C-alpha positions in Angstrom: -49.9 -12.9 -18.9 -48.9 -10.9 -15.7 -48.0 -14.2 -14.0 -45.7 -15.3 -16.9 -44.1 -11.8 -17.0 -43.6 -11.9 -13.2 -42.0 -15.5 -13.4 -39.7 -14.4 -16.2 -38.7 -11.2 -14.5 -37.8 -13.4 -11.2 -35.8 -15.9 -13.3 -33.9 -13.3 -15.1 -33.1 -11.6 -11.6 -32.0 -14.7 -10.1 -29.8 -15.7 -13.1 -28.3 -12.3 -13.3 -27.3 -12.4 -9.5 -25.3 -15.6 -10.0 -23.6 -14.2 -12.9 -22.3 -11.2 -11.0 -18.5 -11.4 -9.8 -17.7 -9.7 -6.5 -15.1 -6.9 -7.2 -13.1 -8.3 -4.2 -13.1 -11.9 -5.3 -9.5 -12.0 -6.1 -7.0 -14.0 -4.0 -4.6 -11.2 -3.8 -4.4 -7.9 -2.1 -5.1 -5.0 -4.5 -3.5 -1.5 -5.0 -5.7 1.3 -6.1 -8.4 -1.5 -6.9 -6.0 -3.5 -9.1 -5.2 -7.0 -7.8 -1.5 -7.4 -7.1 -0.9 -10.2 -9.6 -0.4 -10.5 -13.4 2.6 -9.6 -15.4 4.6 -6.3 -14.6 3.6 -4.8 -18.0 -0.1 -5.4 -17.4 0.1 -4.0 -13.8 2.0 -0.9 -14.9 -0.5 -0.3 -17.8 -3.4 -0.4 -15.4 -1.6 2.0 -13.0 -1.0 4.4 -16.0 -4.7 4.3 -16.7 -5.2 5.2 -13.0 -3.2 8.4 -13.3 0.4 7.1 -12.2 3.4 8.0 -14.3 5.7 5.3 -15.2 9.4 6.5 -14.8 11.1 3.4 -15.7 11.5 -0.4 -15.5 14.7 -2.5 -14.8 15.2 -6.1 -13.8 11.7 -7.0 -12.6 11.2 -3.5 -10.9 8.9 -0.8 -12.3 8.9 2.6 -10.7 5.8 4.9 -10.9 5.0 8.2 -9.5 1.6 9.5 -8.5 -0.8 10.4 -5.7 -1.8 7.8 -3.1 -3.9 8.1 0.1 -4.3 11.8 -0.3 -0.4 12.3 -0.5 1.1 13.8 -3.6 3.9 12.7 -5.5 4.6 9.2 -3.9 7.1 6.9 -5.5 5.6 3.5 -6.1 7.9 0.4 -6.7 6.3 -2.7 -8.2 8.4 -5.8 -8.2 8.0 -9.3 -9.6 8.9 -12.8 -8.3 12.7 -13.6 -9.1 11.8 -16.7 -11.2 8.9 -15.3 -13.3 7.2 -12.3 -14.5 4.4 -12.1 -11.8 3.8 -9.0 -9.8 4.4 -10.0 -6.0 5.0 -6.7 -4.0 4.2 -3.0 -4.1 6.1 -0.4 -2.1 4.9 3.2 -1.6 7.4 5.7 -0.5 5.5 8.8 0.7 7.0 12.2 0.4 10.1 12.9 2.3 9.9 14.8 5.6 12.4 17.1 7.3 10.9 17.0 10.9 9.8 14.3 13.3 6.4 15.9 13.8 5.6 15.8 10.0 7.1 12.3 9.6 5.4 10.8 12.5 2.1 12.6 11.6 2.2 10.8 8.2 2.9 7.5 9.8 0.1 7.7 12.5 -2.5 9.1 9.9 -1.7 6.1 7.6 -1.8 3.6 10.4 -5.2 5.0 11.4 -6.5 4.6 7.9 -5.1 1.1 7.6 -6.6 0.0 11.0 -10.0 1.4 9.9 -9.7 -0.7 6.6 -8.1 -3.9 8.0 -8.7 -4.0 11.7 -6.1 -4.0 14.5 -2.6 -4.7 13.5 -1.1 -8.2 14.1 2.2 -6.5 15.3 3.4 -3.1 16.1 6.6 -1.8 17.5 7.1 1.9 18.0 10.3 2.9 19.8 13.7 4.4 19.5 16.6 2.0 20.1 19.0 4.5 21.6 20.5 4.6 25.1 18.3 7.5 26.2 14.9 8.6 24.9 15.3 11.4 22.3 14.2 14.7 23.8 13.2 16.8 20.8 12.3 16.9 17.1 15.9 17.1 16.0 17.1 14.3 18.2 14.3 12.0 16.9 15.2 12.7 13.3 18.9 11.9 14.2 17.8 8.6 15.5 15.6 7.9 12.3 18.6 8.9 10.1 21.1 6.6 11.9 18.9 3.5 12.1 18.0 3.9 15.7 14.2 4.2 15.2 11.8 1.3 14.9 8.3 2.3 13.9 6.7 -0.7 12.3 3.1 -1.8 12.1 2.1 -5.0 10.2 -1.3 -6.1 9.2 -1.9 -9.7 8.3 -4.9 -10.5 6.0 -6.0 -13.6 4.2 -4.7 -12.2 1.0 -1.3 -11.0 2.3 0.5 -8.8 4.5 0.8 -5.1 4.8 3.7 -3.3 6.5 3.8 0.5 7.4 7.1 1.8 8.6 9.1 4.9 9.1 12.2 4.5 6.9 15.3 6.5 5.6 17.5 6.5 2.7 21.0 7.6 3.9 21.1 10.5 6.4 19.3 13.0 4.2 16.0 11.4 3.2 13.4 10.2 5.7 9.9 9.0 4.7 7.1 6.6 5.6 7.1 3.4 3.6 4.1 1.0 2.8 4.8 -2.3 1.5 
């Protein structure tokens, strides 16, 4: 009887191991544990369940707000392919920063986290594109605001690419962007 019970237990264990699905078996990158695929409404619903606030949807672009990577009140854009309702890209705009020291600190902290998770970047450019090197915090922020700052790190994975950059919206809003 013990032998029969042992064989039965072994068979159940083997069968259940084959039935388990790996959580990372998707062919797509994921955002907060949710694969970047499916319809826009399905993805937004999953994000809302994860604590994000949906602020609106227009022409294949949903905008959400929430916390990401220990940063409060990030703005998340979720877009679909142009020809069909299939989520294809996520963009995270981290909170705006007024100083180069805080902006670059966000960038380098996130870069370190991404490198730890995905390995060394496939491409990285971190420079100012002005005639002379900016000397202080204000000069560096000026360069960011007027599109003379190129800080971009790219991670290529089997499931897609990830881009981290310092970005701006006009001359008043500077932030780190993850796409």
